[in-house]
N, C-alpha and C positions, 0 to 999 in steps of 0.2 A: 090304526087308520090315520090318526093325527100325524104320527111320524112319517107315514108315507106321503101325506099331503105336503108336509114341510119339505120333504126330500124332493118332491116333484117341483115345488116352487123354487127351491134352490137350484135345481137342474135347469129349469126354464130361465132363471135369472142369469145363471152362468153362461148358458148358450147365447143369451141375448148380449151379454158383455163380450163374449168371444166374437160374435157377429159384428158388433160395433167396432171392436179393435181391428178386425180384418177390413171392414169397410172404410174406416178412417185412414188406415195405412195406404189404401188405394189412391188417395188423393193428396196426401200430405207432402209429397215431393214434386207434385206437378207444378211447373212454373208457367204462368199464363200472363197475358197483358190486359190491362184496363186502359182504354184510350178515351181521353177527354179532348174535344176539339170542335172545329168548325167545318166548313165545306172541304177544306184541304185534307180532312181525315174521315169525313162522313162516309159510311159504307151502306147507307140505306135508311137511316132513321127517319129522315124527312119524308121519304116516300110513303110512310104510314100516316102522315098528317094530311087529312082531307083538305085543309085550308091553307097549307103552306105554299108560299110562292117561290120557295127555294128548293127545287127538286131536280134530281138527275135521273129521271125515270123515262126519258125519251131517247130514241136513237139520235145521235150516234155515240152517246156516252157508253163507255164500257166496250167499245168495239174491239179493243186489243186485250180484253180480259176474259179468260174462260171461253164461254160460248159466244162472246161478242155481243150479248144482249145487255141492256142497261141494268146496272146492279146497285145504283145509288151513289157510286163514286163520281165525283165531279171532274172526271178526266177520261182519257181514252183507255187507260190501263190501271196501273197500280198507284197507290198513294205513297208518300214518303214513309209513313208508319208501316205500311205493308212491307216495303223493301227492307227496312231496318229490322223489323220483326223476323222476316225470313232469314236474314243473315245471322241473327242471334239464335235462331233455332226454336222460336216460340210460335205457337199457332196464331193464325189470323183470327182475331175475335169477331164474332158476328154482331150485327146491330142489336142494340137493346130492344128496339121496337119490333124485332122479328117475332111473329107469333109462335114460331117453333122453338124459341129459346126456353130451355129448361135448366134446372139446377145442375143436371149432369153435363149439359153443354157448357155451362159456365165453368164448372170444375175442370173441364177438358180444354176449353178454348178461351176463357175470359169473356170480356164484354167491351164493345165499342159504343160509347155514348155520344160521339161527335155528331154535331148537327149543323147543317148549312145555315149560315146567317147568325149563328150563335156567337156570343162574345163573353168577355170577362164580366162585363156589366149587364145587369138584367134588362136595361132599356135598349141595348144594342140590337139592331136587326128588326126593330118593331115593324118596319114596312113589309117584312116577309110574313107577317101575321102569326104563323106558327113556327117555332124553332125552340131549341133547348139552350138556355144560357148555361154558363159554367156552374152557377149555383144550382140550377135545376138538375144538371148532370150529376153533381155531387149528391144531391138528394136522392136521385135514382140509384146511385152507387150504395148509399146507405140502406136502401130497400133491398138491394142485391145481397148485402151482407147479412141482413136478417134472414133471408131465404137460405143462404148457405149455412148459417149457424144452426138453423132448424134442421138442416139436412145432415150435417156431419158433426155437430157439436161445437161448443165455444173454443176449446183448445185447438182442435184441428183447423177450424175456420181462421183463428188468429194466426196460426202458422201459414196457412194458405195465402192470406192477404199480405202478410209481411214479406213473403218470398216472391210475390208477384212483381211484375214490371209495370210501370205506369208512364203514360205519355200525356203531357199537357201541351196542346198546340192551339192556342187562341191568341187574339189580340188584333189581327188585321181588320176584322169587322168593327172593332171598337173605334177605329179611325175611319175606314172607308164607308161603313154603313152606320155611322153615328156622328162622331166629332166633325168630320169633314163635310157633312151634309147639313145645310141650314134648316132642314125640316125637323131636325132633332134639337131638343132643348139644350143638350150638352154643348152644341156648337156655339151657342152664344152665352152659356153660363160659365165657361171656363176659358182660360188662356192655354197656350200650348204647355206651359209649365204646370199649371194647376191641374189640368186634365191628366197629365202623366202621373202626377202625384196621386190623384184619385184612382187611377188604374193600378198603380203599385200598391197602394194601401189595400185595395180590394183583393188583388192577386195574393198579397201576403196572407190575408186572412183565409183565403181559399186553400192555399198550399199548406198552411198550418192545420187546417181542418182535415185535409187529406192525410197528413202525417198522424194526426190524432186517431184517424180511422185505420191506421196500420200501414199506410204507404211509406215505404222506406227507400226503394230504388225508383226515383222519379226523373224522367227526362223532360225538361221544359224547352220547347222550341222557340227560337227567336223569330223575328219578322224579316222578310226579304224586302227588296226595294219596291215598295208598294206604288210609288209614282211611275214605275216603268211597266206596269201591267197594261195590256192593250186598252182597257177601258179608260185608264187615266191618260194614256197617250192621245187617244182619239178626242178626248175632251179638252186637250191643251190646244193652244193657238198654233203651234208649229209641228205638232205630232211627236214632240220629244218627251222625255221623262219629266215629270213634275217634281220640282225640288222639295216642296214642303212635305208631301207624304214621305219622301225618302228620308228627309231629316227627322221626321217624327219616328220612323222605323228605327233609325240608328239610335235615337235617344231612348226609345223603348228597350232596345237590346242592351244598351249600357246600364240602364236602371234595373232591368230584369236580371242581368248577370250578377250585379251587386246583391240584389235581393236573394238570389239562389245561394250565393256564397255566405251571406249572413245567416240564412236558414240552416245551412250545413254546419255552421259554427255553433248554433244555439239549440238545435233539435237533436234529441237523443237518437243515435244510430241512423241519422239521415244520410242518404247518399243521393243527393240531388245534383243533377248535371244540367248545365245550360247549353243549348245547341244554337250557335250563331252561324248561319250560312249566308249572311248578307253579302260578304265580299265575293264569294265564289259565284253567287247568282248574279251579282252586278257585273262580274267579269264575263259570265256567259252571255249576258245581254249586250255588253259593250263589244265583246270579241267572239261572236257566235261561231265563226268558222274554226276557231281554235278548239272548239268542243264538238265539231262535226255538224253544227246547225247552219242553216242557210237563211232562217228568218227568226228574228227575236223581237219584232215589234207589232205583229198582227196575229190573230188567232188562226189556227188550222181550220177550225170549224166556224164558219161565218155565214151570214145571210146576204151573200152577194156584196153589193156596194153599200148596203144599208148598215151603218155603224153608228152607235154600238147596238148589236142585236142582243147583248147581255147573256143569253144562253144558247146552247147548241140545240137545234130542233130538227125534226125529220126533213124539213124543207131546206135546211142549210146545205152548203157545199163544203166538201172537205178538201184539204190540200192533198197533193199527189203522194207525198211522202211524209207521213206523220212524224217519223223519227228526226226530221230536219227542222221541226218547229219547236221553239221553246215553250210557246203557249198553246194550249188546247182550245180554250175559249177566251172570252174577254177578261176573265178573272184568274183562271187556273192553269198551272203548268201542265205540260204533256208528260206522259210516262217517261220519255227519254230525259226530260229535264228533272223530273222527280228522282230518277236514278242517280243523277249527278249530285243533287242536293243531299240525298241519302248517303252517298259515298263520302261527301265532305263531312257530314255530321258524324258518321262512323269513325272517320279518321280522327276527329277531334275528341271523340269519346274513348278512343283507343280500341275500337272494335275492328281489328285488322284481319285481313285474310280473305275478304270478299271484294269483288269488283263491282257489284250492284249494277251490272250492265242491263240495258233494256232489251226486252224481247223484240224480235223483228216484227213490225206491224203486219198484220194480215192484209191481204188484198181487199180493196174496197169495191163496192158495186160501181161500175163505170159511170152510172148516172150521177154519182155523188162526188166524183173527183173533178178537180179543176187544175 
């Protein structure tokens, strides 16, 4: 009887080990993305914050994406991360805050932690009340890792996270919704030089932490000409691009590029890449017709003559041809512009073979066009 019980226990243990082996192999080769960012990459996280003032949950956001309903993206269509991920053949990761997110979904699709208003610094975007800073996003990623380890085991989880792709796309809010706004303490506590040093020191620690958590293939996005977004133009005296924000963006890109190179040289098995699309975006804005655009200084979605309206709302009017506008709202590029940015970054990363062309925008309700 005792021998039979031992045999049964051994059989059960053996079957359990076989089940584990089969289950772990199911996921060990799956390559997914983990995205950290701000409103340029958010796919709906902020929509789940009841008090957030940075949401893309109203028409006409998402009008050229899927069903045409708002989906949390701060544009009419795809984000740059969407387009690059599509061309790389990896799934589009869902928002971390999505209540339907499960371990199986994470293993199959990854996670997007990006949050509108978020920044490299914890204090950035405070006026939006609720948003996820980069530190908070990393903290949530750590929680995700615990879930996956419990689901598939330490070894399989370690392989899963090391083979994943990572996108880090933050920094613009640290200037536009922090340093360049006098309501924030950082605006009077630092000079241009010392604030940039503060940003780089913080970013360095965050990227090192991600590496320590298993991130090996990381794309760090640079900043575009922030002084040329419609919001900055309308606040200028002559409607032109503002020089200071643009200079800060260029300085950020130069410092961040050096930081990424230094990390590659000093971190084991690190494959960090820096994506700087400043020049091509600046050229699109300066010579829009060269890229098929007819407007590069005002938003497609605006509230009549009331500027800046800040966000696109149901009462806003839309341009007649969204593919001809570089900017969707006061802050964010259109799907067509994002396609060009993504193509430039893919060329720099060596991801050739895709055109990243934008889809033809769907017809709009007549009452919403102008």
